C-alpha positions in Angstrom: 16.0 -21.1 -29.0 16.6 -24.8 -28.7 15.6 -26.5 -25.5 18.1 -29.0 -24.2 16.3 -30.4 -21.1 14.7 -33.8 -21.6 11.1 -34.0 -20.4 8.8 -37.0 -20.1 7.3 -37.9 -23.5 8.8 -35.0 -25.3 12.5 -35.3 -26.0 14.6 -32.3 -26.7 17.0 -32.9 -29.6 19.3 -30.1 -30.7 19.9 -29.8 -34.4 23.7 -29.8 -34.8 25.7 -29.4 -38.0 25.8 -32.7 -39.8 22.7 -33.9 -38.0 24.6 -35.6 -35.1 22.8 -35.6 -31.7 24.6 -34.3 -28.6 25.6 -36.6 -25.8 23.3 -37.1 -22.8 23.0 -34.0 -20.6 23.4 -33.8 -16.8 21.5 -31.6 -14.4 22.3 -28.0 -14.9 23.5 -28.4 -18.5 21.7 -26.0 -20.8 21.7 -23.6 -17.9 25.4 -23.0 -17.9 26.6 -25.6 -15.3 25.7 -27.4 -12.1 26.0 -24.4 -9.8 28.1 -23.9 -6.8 29.0 -26.7 -4.4 28.2 -26.6 -0.7 31.8 -25.8 0.1 31.9 -23.0 -2.4 28.8 -21.5 -0.9 30.2 -21.7 2.6 33.4 -20.0 1.5 31.4 -17.1 0.0 29.2 -16.8 3.1 32.3 -16.6 5.3 33.7 -13.9 3.1 30.4 -11.9 3.4 29.7 -12.1 -0.3 25.9 -12.7 0.4 22.9 -10.8 -0.9 22.3 -9.0 2.4 19.9 -6.3 1.2 17.9 -4.8 4.1 14.4 -6.1 4.6 12.0 -3.8 2.7 9.0 -4.1 5.0 10.0 -2.2 8.1 12.6 -0.2 10.0 15.1 -1.8 12.4 14.3 -1.8 16.2 17.1 0.7 16.7 15.5 3.1 14.1 12.1 2.7 15.7 13.5 3.6 19.2 15.4 6.6 17.8 12.5 7.9 15.8 10.1 7.7 18.8 12.5 8.9 21.4 14.7 11.6 19.7 12.1 13.9 18.3 11.8 17.7 18.2 8.7 17.5 20.4 10.4 15.3 23.0 13.4 17.6 23.1 11.2 20.6 23.9 9.1 18.8 26.5 12.3 17.2 27.9 13.9 20.6 28.6 10.8 21.9 30.2 10.5 18.8 32.3 14.1 19.2 33.6 13.3 22.8 34.5 10.3 21.8 36.5 12.3 19.1 38.3 14.7 21.8 39.5 12.1 24.2 40.8 9.4 21.7 41.8 6.9 20.6 43.0 6.6 17.1 41.4 2.9 17.5 40.5 3.9 20.2 38.0 6.2 17.6 36.3 3.3 15.2 35.5 3.5 16.2 31.8 6.9 14.5 31.6 5.4 11.1 32.6 2.8 11.5 29.9 5.4 12.0 27.3 7.4 9.0 28.5 4.3 6.8 28.4 3.4 8.0 24.9 6.9 7.3 23.7 6.9 3.7 25.2 3.5 3.0 23.7 4.7 4.2 20.3 7.8 2.0 20.4 5.9 -1.1 21.6 3.2 -0.7 19.0 5.6 -0.1 16.1 7.9 -3.0 17.1 4.8 -5.2 17.2 3.8 -4.0 13.7 7.4 -4.6 12.6 7.3 -8.2 13.7 4.0 -8.7 11.9 5.4 -7.1 8.7 8.6 -9.1 8.8 6.8 -12.4 9.3 4.4 -11.6 6.4 7.3 -10.4 4.2 9.1 -13.7 4.6 5.9 -15.6 3.6 5.3 -13.3 0.6 8.8 -12.9 -0.7 9.9 -14.5 -4.0 12.1 -17.5 -3.9 14.5 -17.7 -6.8 15.5 -21.1 -8.1 19.2 -21.6 -7.7 21.5 -24.5 -8.8 23.4 -26.0 -5.9 25.4 -29.2 -6.1 23.7 -30.0 -9.4 20.2 -29.7 -8.0 17.8 -26.8 -8.4 16.5 -25.5 -5.1 14.3 -22.5 -4.1 16.1 -20.0 -1.8 15.3 -16.8 -0.1 16.9 -13.8 -1.9 19.1 -13.2 1.2 20.6 -16.7 0.8 22.0 -16.0 -2.7 25.8 -15.6 -2.9 28.2 -14.3 -5.5 28.6 -16.7 -8.6 25.3 -18.5 -7.9 23.6 -19.9 -11.0 20.0 -18.7 -11.0 17.1 -19.9 -13.2 14.8 -17.5 -14.8 11.2 -17.9 -16.1 8.3 -15.7 -17.0 7.2 -13.4 -14.1 10.5 -13.9 -12.2 12.0 -10.9 -10.6 15.8 -10.6 -11.0 17.0 -10.1 -7.4 20.7 -9.6 -8.0 22.9 -8.3 -10.9 24.4 -11.0 -13.2 25.4 -12.2 -16.6 23.2 -14.4 -18.7 24.6 -17.9 -19.2 21.7 -19.4 -21.1 18.6 -17.9 -22.8 15.6 -19.3 -24.6 13.7 -16.3 -26.1 14.5 -14.5 -22.8 12.9 -11.1 -22.7 13.5 -8.8 -19.7 11.6 -5.7 -18.8 13.9 -3.1 -17.4 11.5 -0.2 -17.4 11.3 0.0 -13.6 15.0 0.9 -13.7 15.6 2.6 -17.1 12.2 4.0 -18.0 12.3 2.2 -21.3 9.0 0.4 -21.9 10.1 -2.2 -24.5 11.3 -5.6 -23.2 15.0 -6.4 -24.0 15.9 -9.7 -25.6 18.8 -11.2 -23.7 21.4 -13.5 -25.1 24.2 -15.4 -23.3 26.8 -12.9 -22.1 24.4 -10.0 -21.7 24.0 -8.3 -18.3 20.8 -8.4 -16.3 20.1 -5.9 -13.4 18.4 -6.4 -10.1 14.9 -4.8 -10.1 14.1 -5.9 -13.7 11.8 -8.9 -14.4 11.2 -11.5 -17.0 8.2 -11.0 -19.4 8.8 -14.0 -21.7 11.0 -17.0 -22.2 13.4 -18.6 -19.8 17.1 -18.9 -19.1 19.7 -18.6 -16.4 22.3 -16.1 -15.1 25.3 -16.0 -12.9 25.2 -13.6 -10.0 28.0 -11.0 -10.3 26.9 -8.4 -7.8 24.9 -9.0 -4.7 23.7 -7.1 -1.6 24.4 -3.4 -1.5 26.6 -3.6 -4.6 23.7 -4.7 -6.8 22.2 -2.0 -9.1 18.8 -1.6 -7.5 20.2 -1.7 -4.0 22.5 1.2 -4.9 19.4 3.1 -6.0 17.9 3.0 -2.5 17.0 -0.4 -1.0 15.8 -2.3 -4.0 12.1 -1.9 -4.7 11.7 1.2 -2.6 13.2 3.0 -5.5 10.3 2.1 -7.8 7.4 3.8 -6.0 6.8 5.7 -2.8 3.2 6.2 -1.7 2.3 9.9 -1.3 0.7 10.4 2.1 -1.4 13.5 2.4 -1.9 12.7 6.1 1.9 12.5 6.7 2.6 15.6 4.6 -0.3 17.5 6.3 1.0 16.7 9.8 4.5 17.9 8.8 3.0 21.2 7.7 1.1 21.5 10.9 4.2 20.9 13.0 6.1 23.5 11.0 3.3 26.0 11.7 3.3 25.1 15.4 7.1 25.6 15.6 6.9 29.0 14.1 4.1 30.0 16.4 5.8 28.6 19.6 9.1 30.5 19.2 7.8 34.1 19.4 5.0 33.2 21.8 7.3 31.3 24.1 10.0 34.0 24.2 7.4 36.7 25.0 5.8 34.6 27.7 9.2 33.9 29.4 9.9 37.6 29.6 6.5 38.5 30.8 6.4 35.9 33.6 9.8 36.9 34.8 8.6 40.5 35.0 5.2 40.0 36.8 6.6 37.4 39.2 9.8 39.1 40.2 9.3 38.3 43.9 8.8 34.6 43.2 11.2 33.2 40.6 10.1 29.5 40.9 6.4 30.5 40.5 7.4 32.6 37.4 9.1 29.6 36.0 6.2 27.3 36.7 3.7 29.7 35.1 6.1 30.0 32.1 6.3 26.3 31.6 2.5 26.0 32.1 2.2 28.3 29.1 4.7 26.5 26.9 3.8 22.9 27.4 0.3 23.0 25.9 1.6 24.7 22.8 3.3 21.4 21.8 0.9 18.9 20.1 2.9 16.1 21.8 0.5 13.3 21.0 -0.4 14.0 17.4 2.6 12.3 15.8 2.4 9.5 18.3 -1.2 8.7 17.6 -0.7 8.9 13.9 2.1 6.3 14.1 0.0 4.3 16.5 -3.0 4.2 14.2 -0.9 3.1 11.3 0.9 0.4 13.4 -2.4 -1.0 14.8 -3.7 -1.0 11.2 -0.7 -3.1 10.0 -1.3 -5.6 12.8 -5.0 -5.9 12.1 -4.5 -6.4 8.4 -1.6 -8.8 9.0 -4.1 -11.1 10.8 -6.0 -11.2 7.6 -2.9 -12.2 5.6 -2.6 -8.8 4.1 1.0 -7.5 3.7 1.3 -3.7 3.7 4.8 -3.1 2.1 4.5 0.7 2.6 2.5 2.0 5.6 0.9 5.0 3.9 -0.6 2.6 1.4 -3.3 2.0 4.0 -4.2 5.6 3.8 -3.8 5.7 0.0 -6.3 2.9 -0.7 -8.9 4.7 1.5 -8.6 7.7 -0.9 -9.1 5.7 -4.0 -12.1 6.5 -6.1 -11.3 4.1 -9.0 -10.1 0.5 -8.8 -8.9 -1.2 -11.9 -9.3 -5.0 -11.7 -7.5 -7.7 -13.7 -10.0 -10.4 -14.4 -8.0 -13.6 -14.1 -6.7 -14.2 -10.5 -8.8 -11.2 -9.2 -12.4 -11.6 -10.2 -11.9 -15.2 -11.2 -9.8 -17.9 -9.6 -6.3 -18.3 -11.1 -6.8 -22.0 -11.8 -8.9 -23.2 -14.8 -10.4 -26.4 -16.1 -10.6 -27.6 -19.7 -14.3 -27.6 -20.4 -14.4 -28.7 -24.1 -12.1 -29.3 -27.0 -13.6 -28.6 -30.5 -11.6 -30.1 -33.4 -11.8 -28.0 -36.5 -9.9 -30.3 -38.9 -10.1 -34.0 -39.5 -7.1 -36.4 -38.9 -5.3 -34.0 -36.5 -4.4 -35.5 -33.2 -5.5 -32.5 -31.2 -5.2 -34.1 -27.8 -1.6 -35.3 -28.5 -0.6 -31.8 -29.8 -2.0 -30.2 -26.7 -0.2 -32.7 -24.5 3.1 -32.0 -26.3 2.7 -28.3 -26.1 2.0 -28.6 -22.3 5.1 -30.7 -21.8 7.2 -28.3 -23.8 6.8 -25.3 -21.5 8.8 -25.3 -18.2 6.8 -22.4 -16.8 3.2 -22.9 -17.9 0.7 -20.1 -17.3 -2.8 -20.9 -15.8 -4.3 -21.7 -19.2 -1.6 -24.1 -20.2 -1.6 -25.7 -16.8 -5.3 -26.6 -17.3 -4.3 -28.3 -20.5 -1.4 -30.1 -18.9 -3.8 -31.4 -16.2 -6.2 -32.7 -18.9 -3.8 -34.1 -21.4 -0.6 -36.0 -20.6 2.5 -35.7 -22.7 2.4 -38.1 -25.7 5.2 -40.5 -26.6 7.3 -40.1 -29.7 7.1 -36.3 -30.1 10.5 -34.7 -30.2 10.7 -31.0 -29.5 13.0 -28.8 -31.5 12.1 -25.3 -30.6 9.8 -23.4 -28.2 8.2 -20.0 -28.2 7.1 -19.2 -24.6 3.9 -17.3 -24.1 4.2 -13.5 -24.4 1.5 -11.0 -23.3 2.4 -8.8 -26.2 1.8 -11.4 -29.0 -0.7 -13.4 -27.0 0.3 -16.9 -28.1 2.9 -19.6 -27.4 4.2 -22.4 -29.6 6.6 -25.2 -30.2 8.1 -27.0 -33.2 8.0 -30.8 -33.1 9.1 -33.9 -35.0 6.0 -36.0 -34.9 5.9 -39.8 -34.7 5.0 -39.9 -38.4 8.3 -38.1 -39.1 6.7 -34.8 -40.1 8.0 -31.7 -38.6 5.4 -29.0 -37.7 5.2 -25.8 -35.8 2.1 -25.5 -33.5 0.7 -22.3 -31.9 -1.7 -21.9 -29.0 -3.3 -18.6 -28.2 -6.0 -16.0 -28.6 -8.1 -16.7 -31.7 -8.8 -13.0 -32.4 -5.0 -12.2 -32.5 -4.0 -15.3 -34.5 -6.7 -15.1 -37.2 -7.7 -12.4 -39.6 -10.8 -10.3 -38.8 -14.0 -11.9 -40.1 -12.7 -15.5 -40.0 -15.5 -18.0 -39.5 -13.8 -19.6 -36.5 -14.0 -16.3 -34.6 -17.8 -16.5 -34.5 -17.6 -19.9 -32.8 -15.0 -18.5 -30.4 -17.1 -15.5 -29.6 -20.1 -17.7 -28.9 -18.2 -19.4 -26.1 -16.7 -16.1 -24.9 -20.2 -14.7 -24.6 -20.8 -17.3 -21.9 -17.8 -16.2 -19.9 -15.5 -19.0 -21.1 -11.9 -18.5 -22.2 -11.2 -19.8 -25.7 -7.8 -20.7 -27.1 -7.0 -21.6 -30.7 -4.8 -24.5 -31.6 -3.3 -23.8 -35.0 -0.7 -25.4 -37.3 1.8 -23.0 -38.8 2.9 -23.1 -42.4 6.1 -21.2 -41.5 9.0 -22.1 -39.1 8.6 -20.9 -35.6 11.7 -18.7 -35.9 10.2 -16.7 -38.7 6.9 -16.2 -36.7 8.8 -15.0 -33.7 10.7 -12.5 -35.8 7.5 -11.2 -37.5 4.4 -12.0 -35.3 2.2 -9.9 -37.6 2.6 -12.7 -40.2 0.7 -15.2 -38.0 -2.8 -14.6 -39.3 -1.7 -15.6 -42.8 0.5 -18.5 -41.8 -1.8 -20.7 -39.6 -4.4 -23.3 -40.1 -7.0 -23.5 -37.3 -7.1 -27.0 -36.0 -9.1 -26.8 -32.7 -10.7 -24.6 -30.1 -9.9 -25.3 -26.4 -12.6 -24.0 -24.1 -11.6 -23.3 -20.5 -13.9 -22.8 -17.6 -13.1 -19.9 -15.3 -14.5 -19.9 -11.8 -15.7 -16.6 -10.4 -14.3 -16.0 -6.9 -17.1 -16.4 -4.5 -16.1 -13.3 -2.6 -16.0 -11.1 -5.7 -19.7 -10.0 -5.9 -19.8 -8.8 -2.3 -16.5 -7.0 -2.7 -17.7 -5.2 -5.8 -21.0 -4.2 -4.1 -18.9 -2.8 -1.3 -16.9 -0.6 -3.7 -20.2 0.5 -5.4 -21.7 1.4 -2.0 -18.6 3.4 -1.1 -18.7 5.4 -4.3 -15.6 3.7 -5.8 -16.0 2.9 -9.5 -14.6 -0.4 -10.7 -13.1 -1.0 -14.2 -12.1 -4.4 -15.4 -8.9 -4.3 -17.5 -8.0 -7.7 -18.9 -5.9 -9.3 -21.6 -8.7 -11.7 -22.4 -11.2 -11.5 -25.2 -13.5 -8.5 -24.6 -16.7 -10.5 -25.1 -15.5 -13.1 -22.5 -14.6 -10.4 -20.0 -18.0 -8.7 -20.5 -19.7 -12.0 -19.8 -17.8 -12.5 -16.6 -18.6 -8.9 -15.6 -22.3 -9.5 -16.4 -22.2 -12.4 -14.0 -21.0 -10.0 -11.3 -23.7 -7.4 -12.2 -21.0 -4.8 -13.1 -22.3 -1.7 -14.9 -21.2 -1.5 -18.5 -20.9 -5.3 -18.9 -23.1 -5.2 -21.9 -20.8 -3.0 -23.9 -17.2 -4.3 -23.4 -14.4 -2.5 -25.3 -11.7 -4.2 -27.4 -8.6 -2.2 -26.3 -6.8 -2.9 -29.6 -9.0 -0.2 -31.1 -8.6 2.4 -28.4 -7.1 5.7 -29.5 -3.5 6.4 -28.7 -4.0 10.1 -28.1 -3.9 10.6 -24.3 -6.9 12.9 -24.2 -9.0 10.7 -26.4 -7.9 7.6 -24.4 -8.9 9.3 -21.2 -12.4 10.0 -22.6 -12.9 6.4 -23.6 -11.6 5.0 -20.3 -13.8 7.2 -18.3 -16.8 6.4 -20.4 -16.6 2.6 -20.4 -16.1 0.0 -17.6 -15.1 -3.3 -19.3 -12.0 -3.6 -21.4 -10.5 -6.7 -23.1 -7.4 -7.5 -25.1 -5.5 -4.9 -23.1 -1.7 -5.1 -23.5 0.8 -4.5 -20.6 1.7 -1.0 -21.9 -2.0 -0.2 -22.5 -2.8 -1.1 -18.9 -0.2 1.4 -17.8 -1.5 4.1 -20.2 -5.1 3.5 -19.0 -4.1 4.0 -15.4 -2.3 7.2 -16.4 -5.3 8.4 -18.4 -7.6 8.0 -15.3 -5.0 9.8 -13.1 -4.9 12.7 -15.7 -8.6 13.2 -14.9 -8.0 13.6 -11.2 -8.8 10.1 -10.1 -6.9 8.3 -7.4 -6.4 4.8 -8.9 -5.8 1.4 -7.4 -4.7 -1.5 -9.6 -5.0 -5.1 -8.8 -3.2 -7.9 -10.6 -1.2 -11.1 -10.3 0.6 -11.5 -13.7 3.7 -10.1 -15.2 1.5 -8.2 -17.7 0.1 -6.2 -14.7 3.5 -5.0 -13.3 3.8 -1.7 -15.2 0.2 -0.7 -14.3 0.7 -1.7 -10.7 3.8 0.4 -10.5 2.2 3.5 -11.9 -1.1 3.3 -10.0 -1.5 5.3 -6.9 -1.9 2.0 -5.0 -0.8 -1.4 -6.4 -2.4 -4.5 -5.0 -0.8 -7.8 -5.8 -1.9 -11.4 -5.1 0.3 -13.7 -3.0 0.1 -16.4 -5.8 1.1 -13.8 -8.4 4.4 -13.5 -10.1 7.4 -12.4 -8.0 7.7 -9.2 -10.1 4.0 -8.3 -9.3 4.5 -8.8 -5.6 7.7 -6.8 -5.7 6.1 -3.6 -7.0 2.8 -3.8 -5.2 2.4 -1.7 -2.0 -0.2 -4.2 -0.7 0.0 -7.9 -1.2 -3.0 -10.2 -0.4 -1.0 -13.3 0.7 -4.0 -15.6 0.8 -5.2 -14.3 -2.7 -8.5 -13.3 -1.0 -10.1 -10.5 -3.0 -12.5 -9.9 -0.1 -9.6 -8.5 1.9 -9.7 -5.3 -0.1 -12.6 -3.8 1.8 -10.8 -4.5 5.0 -7.8 -2.5 3.7 -10.1 0.4 2.6 -11.9 0.3 5.9 -8.6 0.4 7.8 -7.4 3.3 5.8 -10.6 5.2 6.4 -10.3 4.5 10.1 -6.8 5.9 10.2 -7.5 9.0 8.2 -10.9 9.8 9.9 -9.6 9.2 13.4 -6.3 11.1 13.0 -8.3 14.0 11.7 -10.5 13.9 14.8 -7.5 13.9 17.2 -5.7 16.5 15.1 -8.7 18.8 15.7 -8.2 18.3 19.5 -4.5 18.7 19.6 -4.5 21.8 17.3 -7.3 23.4 19.3 -5.1 23.1 22.4 -2.1 24.6 20.6 -4.2 27.4 19.3 -5.7 28.4 22.6 -2.3 28.1 24.3 -0.7 30.5 21.8 -3.6 32.9 22.1 -3.6 32.8 25.9 0.1 33.6 25.8 -0.6 36.6 23.6 -3.3 37.8 26.0 -1.0 37.4 29.0 1.9 39.2 27.3 -0.3 42.1 26.2 -2.0 42.5 29.6 1.1 41.8 31.7 -0.5 39.4 34.1 0.6 36.0 35.5 -0.2 33.1 33.2 -3.4 31.6 34.6 -2.2 28.0 34.7 0.4 25.9 36.3 1.7 22.8 34.4 -0.4 20.5 36.6 -3.6 22.3 35.4 -2.6 21.9 31.8 -1.8 18.2 32.3 -5.2 17.6 34.0 -7.1 19.4 31.3 -5.1 17.9 28.4 -5.4 14.4 29.8 -9.1 14.5 30.3 -10.1 16.4 27.1 -7.4 15.3 24.7 -4.9 12.7 25.7 -7.1 9.9 27.1 -10.1 10.4 24.7 -7.8 10.8 21.7 -6.2 7.4 22.4 -9.7 5.8 22.1 -10.8 7.9 19.2 -7.7 7.1 17.2 -8.3 3.4 17.3 -12.1 3.4 16.9 -14.0 2.2 13.9 -14.6 4.9 11.3 -16.3 4.4 7.9 -16.2 8.0 6.6 -14.9 8.3 3.1 -11.5 9.9 2.9 -11.5 13.5 1.6 -8.7 15.7 0.4 -7.4 18.9 2.1 -6.7 17.4 5.5 -4.8 20.5 6.8 -7.5 22.9 5.6 -10.3 21.0 7.3 -8.4 20.7 10.6 -7.5 24.4 10.7 -11.1 25.4 9.9 -12.1 23.8 13.2 -9.0 24.2 15.4 -8.5 27.9 14.8 -12.0 29.1 15.8 -12.3 26.4 18.5 -8.9 27.6 20.0 -9.9 31.2 19.7 -13.2 30.6 21.5 -11.5 28.5 24.2 -9.0 31.3 24.8 -11.7 33.9 24.8 -13.8 32.0 27.4 -10.8 31.4 29.6 -9.6 35.0 29.4 -13.1 36.4 30.3 -13.4 34.1 33.3 -9.8 34.8 34.4 -10.2 38.6 34.3 -13.6 38.4 36.1 -12.0 36.3 38.7 -9.1 38.7 39.1 -11.6 41.5 39.8 -13.6 39.3 42.2 -10.8 37.8 44.3 -8.4 40.7 44.5 -5.0 39.1 43.9 -5.9 35.5 45.0 -4.0 33.8 42.2 -5.0 30.2 43.3 -8.7 31.1 43.1 -8.2 32.9 39.8 -6.5 29.9 38.4 -9.3 27.6 39.5 -11.9 29.7 37.7 -9.9 29.9 34.5 -9.3 26.1 34.7 -13.0 25.5 35.0 -13.8 27.6 32.0 -11.1 26.1 29.8 -12.0 22.5 30.8 -15.7 23.0 30.1 -15.0 24.6 26.7 -12.5 21.8 25.8 -14.9 19.2 26.9 -17.6 20.7 24.7 -15.1 20.5 21.8 -14.5 16.9 22.6 -18.2 16.2 22.6 -18.4 17.7 19.1 -15.4 15.8 17.7 -16.7 12.5 19.2 -19.8 12.6 16.9 -21.6 10.7 15.6 -22.5 9.4 19.0 -22.4 5.7 20.0 -22.8 4.4 23.5 -19.1 4.2 24.2 -18.4 7.7 22.9 -21.1 9.2 25.1 -19.7 7.2 28.0 -16.2 8.5 27.2 -17.2 12.1 27.3 -19.2 11.6 30.5 -16.3 9.8 32.1 -13.9 12.6 31.3 -16.3 15.1 32.8 -16.8 13.0 35.9 -13.0 12.8 36.3 -12.8 16.5 36.6 -15.7 16.7 39.1 -13.9 14.1 41.3 -10.8 16.4 41.3 -12.9 19.3 42.4 -14.6 17.5 45.3 -11.9 15.2 46.7 -9.8 17.2 49.2 -6.5 15.4 48.4 -6.9 16.0 44.7 -7.9 19.6 45.3 -4.7 20.1 47.1 -2.6 18.1 44.7 -3.8 20.0 41.6 -4.1 23.3 43.6 -7.7 23.7 42.6 -10.5 25.1 44.7 -13.5 27.1 43.6 -14.2 30.0 45.9 -17.7 31.7 46.0 -20.2 31.6 43.1 -19.5 34.7 41.1 -16.2 33.7 39.4 -17.2 30.0 38.9 -20.6 31.2 37.6 -18.9 33.5 35.1 -16.6 30.6 34.1 -19.6 28.3 33.4 -21.4 31.1 31.5 -18.3 31.9 29.4 -17.9 28.2 28.5 -21.5 27.9 27.5 -21.3 30.9 25.2 -18.1 29.6 23.7 -19.6 26.1 23.3 -22.7 27.5 21.5 -20.5 29.5 19.1 -18.4 26.3 18.5 -21.6 24.5 17.6 -22.3 27.2 15.0 -18.7 26.7 13.6 -19.2 23.0 13.4 -22.6 23.3 11.6 -21.1 25.7 9.1 -18.2 23.3 8.4 -20.6 20.4 7.9 -22.7 22.4 5.4 -19.5 23.3 3.5 -18.5 19.7 3.5 -21.9 18.6 2.1 -21.7 21.3 -0.6 -18.3 20.1 -1.7 
């Protein structure tokens, strides 16, 4: 336990047998050595013994290109494109250009997002403190080599495997790797594993396995092993694509056979009609626009210094209905100021003791840092032992030889955990806490520090209160507006803090949070999961919550069907952040916190959370819109294929017609709709809602097209070009009506978008060159009139389907 590093004003003197003092120490002593030399580091780098774990934030450029280029959809479209190039003409191969453009756009946008993520990841990554040439320097994890000597302190994430060389009450939480919740006390010679983190104490270790040989890296790229955000959107699209694949295979085979039969005198025409039936069955832009929406979201959030470590987290936070907030560092600023010191006993040098305690801790938390800023280290105090702060026991301490020669142990921590219930000092502490102030108790212990560390429950009977330290916490200026945003969006906020419940309630009252007048002391919460869930749902403000309790409370909310986000910046938040549906860490938080969070606010700006929620809602809402369009096209294509097969007629469209209709009613407008603002709250059952619209919409489009096509066949008497033109008009008008419905609620640009798409089709019909290019020409009035009438009937029926769906949504 002894500290052996001299510090200004507080000397560290080891107690050796016989009372002799050790010789002066050099840099690095007490940590196991001076570290590697520059030459030794260069030798290990040359040998490749470097911590070259892949960057967590994004895929490589090669992976991005492969994932966008070599897809099942591109393979299908590519084969059809080659077929059309063989039989011609070139205008029937336009769909190939669309796919190429979509692929390039997807690659460019994802590479852009990758660069943003990688830059932010470098800013936000932890920087371990490593001994090199006798000096302690901060390095990127990727710069660590085998045999490096690495310092550890509270909140540090262990980035490589190693062996402990020095330990001072070093407690390591390995639950992210082993599942064991209790911290493990580490002694020199013990192994530490990458992916674990320090919850108390300090020490150092020597790296024994780095890079892909390290434990966590072997379990799948370090922190990715810990959590993986579940994406309903991603899962839903995968299910849709499986359904489409199953539908395409039998429909496509039947269509190929039919077209070869009915066009036996013109094989190229049969092939063109066949391809015209197969191309629209493939929702080629759905996956692209989903990736595009996520990528653009990453770039937008990156501009606000928000690092999204797992892309689906954008979607996940948009689905959150409960957000658990840690008070310090989230609702209040991380830094504090000493407001007042109230001595409780005469002839006790309270300020000197506080200064000595501050100088004794190498890694002070925010409370102790405020004390260090207010009280310099006194002269003549010799430190013999230190107990670093622990979230579990809620106090820190040190043992000193004072200038008078007396040797005393001093503790600093939460009054209500250090004193027995009903103690008169607690009333004074609560009076400050009721004003939203943080109160620490300075107490002199009657027992050695070693004994209190072994049995923390003995503290209330072994301390004499000597002073109260009152700390002023500053509420973040952006917190009230952010909390109002969550309230307006139907997201309930719960404050879960390790501070005194009365103090937490006072801060919450200043933020006008519901339930602030009845804060709950978490030490008295039930352990039974069902009873705990009842209490957590009923109340809003919780104080004196331990790290494991935070985790249990998140689990209790999830057991009641809530989607939970957890925010935090301290090591005591790590377990809850990991288990929450979405973990949000602060850039100034501990490295362990940033490692497990899916979203990191690098500028510590709590006001960025609404931006993340809004971005997620934009992605989900807009992808649902465009999914309606793409699946409607797939549905009417499959149904048209069925009609053609059953009636043994030529397919009514060439690929050029499908490209024209798809571009004007789906491709171009979907690009704008996918990136548009959208504030609708995310709802579950993505696939069900899409199919509830796409199936009837596709059926109505197929019905309107079939009616107009068969009327045209009876009117024109085997004029296939005229029949195709009438069918194309009916399908376009029905699809445009579907677009007009999906584009709601209307804004000026959405109205302009729909009108522009309609005008584009009119231009094709009236410009001679475009008429010839797309092989479209309306003949007479009977067939075109029937096409318009069929489309109007289908559009009105579609309005009824939409209205019914909205009523069902409101009822839900």
